[in-house]
PLY file of the C-alpha trace (Angstrom):
ply
format ascii 1.0
element vertex 505
property float x
property float y
property float z
element edge 504
property int vertex1
property int vertex2
end_header
0.00 0.00 0.00
1.28 3.46 -0.84
0.40 6.77 0.69
-0.39 9.86 -1.34
-1.56 10.56 -4.84
-2.78 7.15 -6.07
-6.27 6.94 -4.66
-9.73 6.81 -6.18
-12.69 5.44 -4.21
-16.28 5.20 -5.40
-19.34 4.17 -3.42
-21.90 3.15 -6.04
-25.66 3.17 -5.30
-25.18 1.86 -1.78
-28.40 0.58 -0.17
-28.72 -0.83 3.34
-32.00 -2.28 4.59
-32.79 -3.49 8.11
-36.10 -5.12 9.07
-38.62 -2.30 8.82
-35.96 0.38 8.18
-34.25 1.60 5.01
-31.03 3.10 6.39
-29.53 3.98 2.99
-31.03 4.16 -0.49
-28.92 4.46 -3.67
-26.16 6.60 -2.12
-23.17 7.29 -4.38
-20.00 9.10 -3.38
-16.61 9.64 -5.02
-13.48 10.32 -2.94
-10.15 11.29 -4.49
-6.67 11.85 -3.16
-6.01 15.12 -1.40
-9.58 16.36 -0.99
-11.60 17.08 2.12
-15.26 16.07 1.92
-17.71 17.34 4.51
-20.41 14.71 5.16
-23.41 16.18 6.97
-26.97 15.26 7.87
-29.27 14.98 10.84
-28.96 12.07 13.28
-30.41 9.02 11.60
-29.65 10.37 8.10
-27.38 7.38 7.40
-23.90 8.90 7.84
-22.66 6.33 10.35
-24.13 3.42 8.38
-22.36 4.61 5.23
-19.05 4.93 7.06
-19.44 1.47 8.63
-19.91 0.02 5.15
-16.76 1.82 4.02
-14.90 0.46 7.05
-16.00 -3.12 6.39
-18.10 -3.37 9.54
-21.38 -3.67 7.61
-22.19 -5.22 4.25
-24.47 -3.24 1.92
-27.76 -4.80 0.87
-27.14 -3.56 -2.67
-24.52 -1.51 -4.52
-20.75 -1.78 -4.46
-17.40 -0.16 -3.74
-14.61 0.49 -6.24
-11.09 1.31 -5.02
-8.39 2.18 -7.57
-10.46 0.52 -10.30
-11.08 -2.73 -8.39
-14.74 -3.48 -7.63
-15.95 -5.00 -4.34
-19.47 -6.12 -3.48
-18.46 -5.34 0.09
-15.31 -4.69 2.10
-14.08 -6.65 5.08
-12.40 -4.79 7.92
-8.98 -6.06 6.86
-9.62 -5.08 3.22
-10.64 -1.60 4.30
-7.50 -1.20 6.40
-5.30 -2.59 3.62
-6.80 -0.03 1.25
-5.53 2.70 3.55
-8.83 3.68 5.21
-8.42 4.89 8.80
-11.09 6.04 11.26
-11.22 8.63 14.02
-14.40 7.69 15.86
-16.71 10.02 17.76
-17.17 7.46 20.53
-13.75 6.84 21.99
-12.17 3.45 21.46
-9.23 3.40 23.85
-7.95 1.00 26.52
-7.53 2.93 29.75
-5.28 0.32 31.38
-2.55 0.97 28.78
-0.38 3.99 28.07
-0.70 6.27 25.04
1.91 4.53 22.88
0.45 1.08 23.55
-2.97 2.35 22.42
-1.57 3.86 19.23
0.18 0.62 18.23
-2.41 -1.81 19.61
-2.27 -4.92 17.40
0.75 -3.49 15.57
3.28 -3.49 18.40
6.94 -2.89 17.57
9.13 -5.78 18.67
12.83 -6.59 19.02
15.03 -9.65 19.12
14.36 -13.27 18.32
11.76 -13.52 21.07
9.77 -10.66 19.50
9.54 -8.79 22.77
7.52 -5.59 22.72
9.88 -2.66 22.13
8.33 -0.04 24.39
11.09 2.48 23.79
10.71 2.28 20.01
6.96 2.80 20.29
7.42 5.82 22.54
9.87 7.33 20.05
7.51 6.69 17.12
4.48 8.18 18.87
6.14 11.40 20.09
6.13 13.19 16.69
2.50 12.18 16.16
1.51 13.81 19.45
3.41 16.95 18.49
1.60 16.92 15.16
-1.87 16.98 16.78
-0.85 19.50 19.43
-1.17 17.09 22.35
0.49 18.00 25.66
0.60 14.48 27.10
3.46 12.03 26.58
3.70 8.59 24.92
4.10 6.97 28.35
1.11 8.77 29.90
-1.55 6.31 31.22
-4.73 6.74 29.17
-6.82 6.51 32.35
-5.47 9.94 33.35
-6.47 11.65 30.07
-9.54 13.84 29.72
-12.13 13.19 26.99
-10.53 15.88 24.83
-7.09 14.34 25.26
-8.42 10.87 24.43
-9.89 12.35 21.24
-6.46 13.67 20.28
-5.06 10.19 20.99
-7.60 8.71 18.55
-6.44 11.15 15.86
-2.79 10.27 16.50
-3.69 6.57 16.24
-5.26 7.12 12.82
-2.24 9.10 11.63
0.09 6.30 12.75
-1.31 4.04 10.04
-0.20 4.54 6.44
-3.56 6.08 5.63
-4.77 7.24 2.21
-8.20 8.18 3.52
-8.91 9.37 7.07
-12.56 9.39 8.14
-13.19 11.71 11.08
-16.54 11.20 12.81
-17.26 14.22 15.04
-13.55 14.55 15.93
-13.96 17.97 17.59
-16.92 17.09 19.80
-14.77 17.17 22.95
-12.13 19.68 21.84
-11.63 23.28 22.85
-11.43 26.09 20.31
-7.62 26.04 20.23
-7.55 22.22 19.95
-10.10 22.41 17.13
-7.92 24.92 15.29
-4.98 22.54 15.70
-7.05 19.73 14.20
-8.03 21.88 11.22
-4.31 22.48 10.62
-3.74 18.71 10.79
-6.44 18.23 8.14
-4.78 20.84 5.91
-1.49 18.99 6.38
-3.07 15.66 5.39
-4.58 17.29 2.31
-1.19 18.71 1.31
0.24 15.18 1.49
-2.42 13.91 -0.91
-4.40 12.12 1.81
-8.19 12.31 1.49
-10.35 13.22 4.48
-14.05 12.62 5.09
-15.06 15.03 7.85
-18.35 14.16 9.56
-19.48 16.93 11.87
-22.52 18.79 13.18
-20.38 21.88 13.74
-21.01 23.52 10.41
-18.48 26.32 10.90
-15.75 23.67 10.88
-17.15 22.10 7.71
-17.18 25.54 6.10
-13.57 26.13 7.18
-12.03 22.92 5.82
-14.24 21.19 3.21
-13.53 21.26 -0.52
-17.08 20.05 -1.09
-20.02 18.95 1.01
-22.30 15.92 0.61
-25.66 16.04 2.40
-27.70 13.01 3.49
-31.31 13.11 4.63
-33.38 10.03 5.53
-30.80 7.71 3.97
-30.61 9.49 0.62
-28.24 11.99 -0.95
-30.18 15.26 -1.15
-27.47 17.58 -2.37
-23.86 18.46 -3.06
-22.21 21.81 -2.42
-19.03 22.94 -4.15
-16.45 24.96 -2.25
-17.99 28.19 -3.53
-21.48 27.14 -2.44
-20.60 26.04 1.10
-22.16 28.29 3.74
-24.08 27.80 6.98
-27.58 28.53 5.64
-27.19 26.41 2.50
-26.05 23.40 4.53
-28.93 23.70 7.01
-31.54 24.01 4.23
-30.30 20.80 2.61
-29.98 18.95 5.93
-33.42 19.65 7.35
-35.35 21.13 4.44
-36.01 24.44 6.19
-34.28 27.47 7.71
-33.58 27.56 11.44
-34.41 30.46 13.69
-31.71 32.27 15.64
-30.32 30.21 18.52
-31.32 32.66 21.20
-34.82 32.83 22.62
-35.26 35.28 25.51
-36.90 34.13 28.76
-40.67 33.78 28.63
-41.08 34.71 32.29
-39.61 37.36 34.57
-36.41 36.17 36.23
-37.03 35.12 39.81
-35.09 34.07 42.87
-32.25 31.57 42.82
-33.36 27.99 42.14
-29.83 26.64 42.59
-27.23 28.32 44.80
-23.58 27.25 44.97
-21.51 28.74 47.78
-17.74 28.18 48.16
-17.83 24.67 46.70
-14.40 23.08 46.62
-13.70 19.85 44.69
-10.92 17.26 44.87
-9.96 18.21 41.31
-9.19 21.80 42.39
-8.71 21.78 46.17
-7.15 25.27 46.20
-10.19 26.98 44.65
-13.86 27.53 45.43
-16.84 28.35 43.20
-19.93 30.40 44.02
-22.86 31.35 41.76
-26.66 31.21 41.42
-29.03 29.88 38.78
-32.17 32.01 38.79
-35.72 30.95 38.00
-36.43 31.58 34.32
-32.85 31.78 33.05
-30.40 29.47 31.31
-26.98 29.85 32.92
-24.09 28.92 30.62
-20.86 27.64 32.19
-17.85 28.17 29.94
-14.13 27.51 30.34
-11.21 25.64 28.85
-10.75 21.89 29.14
-9.56 21.20 32.70
-11.26 24.26 34.16
-13.22 22.03 36.55
-16.72 22.44 35.10
-17.61 18.76 34.89
-16.00 18.02 38.26
-18.12 20.76 39.86
-21.30 19.37 38.31
-20.48 15.87 39.54
-19.72 17.16 43.04
-23.08 18.96 43.16
-24.86 15.83 41.91
-23.32 13.58 44.56
-21.05 11.56 42.28
-18.14 12.50 44.53
-15.29 14.92 44.77
-16.91 17.61 46.94
-14.60 18.69 49.74
-16.54 21.61 51.19
-19.10 24.30 50.44
-22.87 24.58 50.35
-25.54 23.76 47.77
-29.12 25.03 48.08
-32.15 24.00 46.00
-34.87 26.62 46.29
-33.26 27.90 49.48
-33.18 24.45 51.10
-29.69 23.01 51.87
-28.72 19.91 49.88
-25.85 17.70 50.97
-25.97 15.04 48.27
-23.57 12.27 49.17
-24.98 10.06 46.41
-26.80 10.70 43.11
-29.91 9.12 44.66
-30.05 11.93 47.24
-29.66 14.57 44.51
-32.39 12.93 42.42
-34.71 12.83 45.44
-34.23 16.60 45.78
-35.09 17.15 42.10
-31.51 17.81 40.92
-30.62 15.92 37.74
-27.43 15.67 35.69
-27.27 15.00 31.94
-23.65 13.74 31.80
-20.94 14.59 29.29
-20.23 10.94 28.43
-23.66 9.49 27.70
-22.43 5.97 26.93
-20.47 5.57 30.13
-22.63 7.53 32.56
-26.04 8.22 31.01
-27.23 4.93 29.52
-27.14 1.17 29.93
-26.44 0.36 26.30
-27.65 -3.25 26.46
-31.02 -2.19 27.89
-34.05 -1.22 25.84
-34.93 2.42 25.23
-38.05 2.08 27.38
-35.96 0.70 30.25
-33.42 3.50 29.99
-36.12 6.18 30.02
-37.87 4.79 33.12
-35.03 3.25 35.13
-34.34 6.30 37.33
-37.92 6.35 38.65
-39.07 2.74 38.70
-41.13 3.19 41.87
-43.44 5.49 39.91
-44.25 2.57 37.60
-44.70 -0.06 40.32
-47.65 -1.31 42.30
-47.33 -3.92 45.02
-43.68 -4.28 44.04
-44.46 -5.08 40.38
-43.38 -2.71 37.59
-46.14 -1.96 35.06
-44.70 -2.58 31.59
-47.66 -0.92 29.93
-47.15 2.28 31.95
-43.43 2.25 31.08
-44.29 1.91 27.39
-46.82 4.75 27.62
-44.26 7.17 29.08
-41.51 6.05 26.70
-43.79 6.55 23.68
-44.80 9.99 24.97
-41.18 11.10 25.14
-40.27 9.47 21.85
-42.77 11.81 20.23
-41.91 14.81 22.38
-38.18 14.64 21.65
-38.49 13.25 18.10
-36.43 10.17 19.01
-35.85 8.33 15.73
-36.58 4.68 16.39
-39.24 2.33 15.04
-39.69 0.74 18.48
-38.85 1.85 22.04
-38.09 -1.81 22.76
-34.90 -1.58 20.71
-31.68 -1.57 22.73
-29.96 1.79 23.17
-26.75 0.46 21.58
-28.45 0.37 18.17
-29.25 4.10 18.09
-27.25 7.00 16.71
-25.39 9.21 19.18
-27.89 12.03 18.94
-30.84 9.78 19.61
-29.02 8.21 22.55
-28.64 11.70 24.00
-32.37 12.28 23.59
-33.04 9.09 25.55
-30.87 10.44 28.39
-32.92 13.65 28.36
-36.18 11.69 28.28
-35.10 9.80 31.42
-35.02 13.01 33.46
-37.98 14.71 31.79
-40.18 11.75 32.69
-39.74 12.88 36.31
-40.26 16.27 38.00
-36.99 18.22 37.75
-36.31 21.29 39.88
-32.77 21.78 38.53
-31.21 20.17 35.45
-27.47 20.38 34.79
-26.69 19.80 31.10
-23.02 18.84 30.59
-22.20 19.18 26.88
-25.87 18.55 25.98
-25.46 18.55 22.19
-22.12 16.81 21.74
-22.43 14.82 18.52
-25.97 16.02 17.75
-27.09 17.54 14.44
-28.30 21.11 14.08
-31.96 20.17 13.78
-31.88 18.12 16.99
-29.82 20.85 18.68
-32.57 23.36 17.94
-35.11 20.99 19.51
-32.98 20.59 22.65
-32.48 24.35 22.96
-36.25 24.81 22.71
-36.68 22.17 25.41
-34.16 23.88 27.68
-35.96 27.19 27.29
-39.30 25.53 28.03
-37.85 24.04 31.22
-36.56 27.44 32.33
-39.90 29.09 31.50
-41.58 26.50 33.73
-39.39 27.50 36.66
-36.81 24.71 36.37
-33.21 25.76 37.05
-31.14 25.17 33.89
-27.35 25.10 34.07
-25.57 24.33 30.77
-21.89 23.41 30.58
-20.62 23.70 27.02
-17.32 23.88 25.15
-19.13 24.93 21.96
-18.64 28.69 21.85
-21.49 29.26 19.42
-23.79 27.29 21.70
-22.87 28.93 24.99
-23.17 32.41 23.45
-26.30 31.64 21.47
-28.35 29.87 24.15
-27.39 31.36 27.54
-29.03 34.30 29.30
-25.93 34.72 31.47
-22.50 33.10 31.42
-20.07 32.28 34.21
-16.53 31.38 33.15
-14.53 28.87 35.18
-10.77 28.58 35.56
-8.96 26.09 37.81
-12.13 25.30 39.76
-13.05 28.93 40.47
-15.39 31.43 38.81
-13.12 33.71 36.77
-15.92 36.09 35.84
-19.54 36.60 34.83
-20.96 37.98 31.58
-24.36 39.51 30.83
-25.76 39.11 27.31
-24.63 42.55 26.20
-21.03 41.49 26.94
-21.15 38.06 25.25
-18.28 37.40 22.83
-15.68 34.70 22.22
-12.99 37.23 23.09
-14.48 38.02 26.49
-15.05 34.36 27.37
-11.50 33.35 26.40
-10.04 36.38 28.19
-11.65 35.26 31.44
-10.86 31.60 30.79
-7.11 32.26 30.62
-7.15 34.33 33.81
-7.05 37.85 32.40
-9.24 40.77 33.46
-11.75 42.23 31.03
-11.24 45.82 30.00
-14.04 48.17 30.89
-16.41 48.80 27.99
0 1
1 2
2 3
3 4
4 5
5 6
6 7
7 8
8 9
9 10
10 11
11 12
12 13
13 14
14 15
15 16
16 17
17 18
18 19
19 20
20 21
21 22
22 23
23 24
24 25
25 26
26 27
27 28
28 29
29 30
30 31
31 32
32 33
33 34
34 35
35 36
36 37
37 38
38 39
39 40
40 41
41 42
42 43
43 44
44 45
45 46
46 47
47 48
48 49
49 50
50 51
51 52
52 53
53 54
54 55
55 56
56 57
57 58
58 59
59 60
60 61
61 62
62 63
63 64
64 65
65 66
66 67
67 68
68 69
69 70
70 71
71 72
72 73
73 74
74 75
75 76
76 77
77 78
78 79
79 80
80 81
81 82
82 83
83 84
84 85
85 86
86 87
87 88
88 89
89 90
90 91
91 92
92 93
93 94
94 95
95 96
96 97
97 98
98 99
99 100
100 101
101 102
102 103
103 104
104 105
105 106
106 107
107 108
108 109
109 110
110 111
111 112
112 113
113 114
114 115
115 116
116 117
117 118
118 119
119 120
120 121
121 122
122 123
123 124
124 125
125 126
126 127
127 128
128 129
129 130
130 131
131 132
132 133
133 134
134 135
135 136
136 137
137 138
138 139
139 140
140 141
141 142
142 143
143 144
144 145
145 146
146 147
147 148
148 149
149 150
150 151
151 152
152 153
153 154
154 155
155 156
156 157
157 158
158 159
159 160
160 161
161 162
162 163
163 164
164 165
165 166
166 167
167 168
168 169
169 170
170 171
171 172
172 173
173 174
174 175
175 176
176 177
177 178
178 179
179 180
180 181
181 182
182 183
183 184
184 185
185 186
186 187
187 188
188 189
189 190
190 191
191 192
192 193
193 194
194 195
195 196
196 197
197 198
198 199
199 200
200 201
201 202
202 203
203 204
204 205
205 206
206 207
207 208
208 209
209 210
210 211
211 212
212 213
213 214
214 215
215 216
216 217
217 218
218 219
219 220
220 221
221 222
222 223
223 224
224 225
225 226
226 227
227 228
228 229
229 230
230 231
231 232
232 233
233 234
234 235
235 236
236 237
237 238
238 239
239 240
240 241
241 242
242 243
243 244
244 245
245 246
246 247
247 248
248 249
249 250
250 251
251 252
252 253
253 254
254 255
255 256
256 257
257 258
258 259
259 260
260 261
261 262
262 263
263 264
264 265
265 266
266 267
267 268
268 269
269 270
270 271
271 272
272 273
273 274
274 275
275 276
276 277
277 278
278 279
279 280
280 281
281 282
282 283
283 284
284 285
285 286
286 287
287 288
288 289
289 290
290 291
291 292
292 293
293 294
294 295
295 296
296 297
297 298
298 299
299 300
300 301
301 302
302 303
303 304
304 305
305 306
306 307
307 308
308 309
309 310
310 311
311 312
312 313
313 314
314 315
315 316
316 317
317 318
318 319
319 320
320 321
321 322
322 323
323 324
324 325
325 326
326 327
327 328
328 329
329 330
330 331
331 332
332 333
333 334
334 335
335 336
336 337
337 338
338 339
339 340
340 341
341 342
342 343
343 344
344 345
345 346
346 347
347 348
348 349
349 350
350 351
351 352
352 353
353 354
354 355
355 356
356 357
357 358
358 359
359 360
360 361
361 362
362 363
363 364
364 365
365 366
366 367
367 368
368 369
369 370
370 371
371 372
372 373
373 374
374 375
375 376
376 377
377 378
378 379
379 380
380 381
381 382
382 383
383 384
384 385
385 386
386 387
387 388
388 389
389 390
390 391
391 392
392 393
393 394
394 395
395 396
396 397
397 398
398 399
399 400
400 401
401 402
402 403
403 404
404 405
405 406
406 407
407 408
408 409
409 410
410 411
411 412
412 413
413 414
414 415
415 416
416 417
417 418
418 419
419 420
420 421
421 422
422 423
423 424
424 425
425 426
426 427
427 428
428 429
429 430
430 431
431 432
432 433
433 434
434 435
435 436
436 437
437 438
438 439
439 440
440 441
441 442
442 443
443 444
444 445
445 446
446 447
447 448
448 449
449 450
450 451
451 452
452 453
453 454
454 455
455 456
456 457
457 458
458 459
459 460
460 461
461 462
462 463
463 464
464 465
465 466
466 467
467 468
468 469
469 470
470 471
471 472
472 473
473 474
474 475
475 476
476 477
477 478
478 479
479 480
480 481
481 482
482 483
483 484
484 485
485 486
486 487
487 488
488 489
489 490
490 491
491 492
492 493
493 494
494 495
495 496
496 497
497 498
498 499
499 500
500 501
501 502
502 503
503 504
């Protein structure tokens, strides 16, 4: 296999049919050396299915794949890898009990001597330039268990670059990255392009597509609904093709007058940042955005409030009543709910059905004489499937089979099926398309307008500026500053996030 200019891949009228569901219908796509293709569409549009067929994980029901003039009815995983196709997955695929270098070369370990012993030193030396290339600050010998989600995402990118790739498929690679890390990735993509390596960039962050794509392919309901050349690529054109309509502005002002504090945090100190404390309020009727760089302590603070652990000191009040949640069960009993950053690890039981995931946190509400009513569970699950537009033919399907965006909707449905007083959203739209994002923003506003305290942690600058009524910026576990809407800007948020003082307007 050679890297560089010799590459021509054609997906020809690819169709994939599951029982009762047509996932793809007559999708064709050409990929050539040295071009960046933006692949966009709502959750459930068929993007992941198409990429799994290209990776050899799934076989198409009809159609074929031609690589460098050779036709295949389907690809196996080994054939896909031999053709130079590498993946950077949205959902992380790392082994936390190994170090960075061992993850990069997993299954391809460098060895030495007659006994073929693993050459750890050689792997560390080979991985170091890859980490420099993606702008990572961790080392080849760093244990993966100590890496943040963003750092693990950079590891995945380095792993893909370690293979002699001719095509790199990036599925939501920036979903856990900061603005500076995203800019580094875009430079990596430009570097790959300059080397003649093709890139398929799958993302719901349309500004990134606009920044790097040579052309854009749009899927909707399993079909190709449009192509945009470089000159045609812009935010509005992509949205119109994706969802068939224009979207309103992100921001919707409060529908009620702002009231007293629903959630009060006073001098809360966490194990992640024992030298700092955080204090702020979430008022009735507002959406409070919590911004900051990766490692600022936002997620750790949310977990400490929710009773997951890590709270050293400080006070939490719900509606003026003290809450000392030592476990999530105590927080839930008080009406405080957390939509976690990592939905697969902390928000869902993937092997359970959708209906079970939606109702599991409140089973007593569905039980009588110690027996859970299946019919009542189904009724509530169906109600929320319609309310949140969860794309599934049956709520009895297991959560593992759903797209990432629909899995996130199931996590939201779990809490909305109860009676929340405060909901903390940690990266609520990570890996979710713009249409579903708009629905979740509408839902968040409806919650706030109904008097529920809404606290939103987000690394998406467009999101935190476009959705919040007020923003607090965290740095090293403390509140670095607060912004009213008239002062919202990326510059002001980043200024506070790096510890600088804002200039007076």
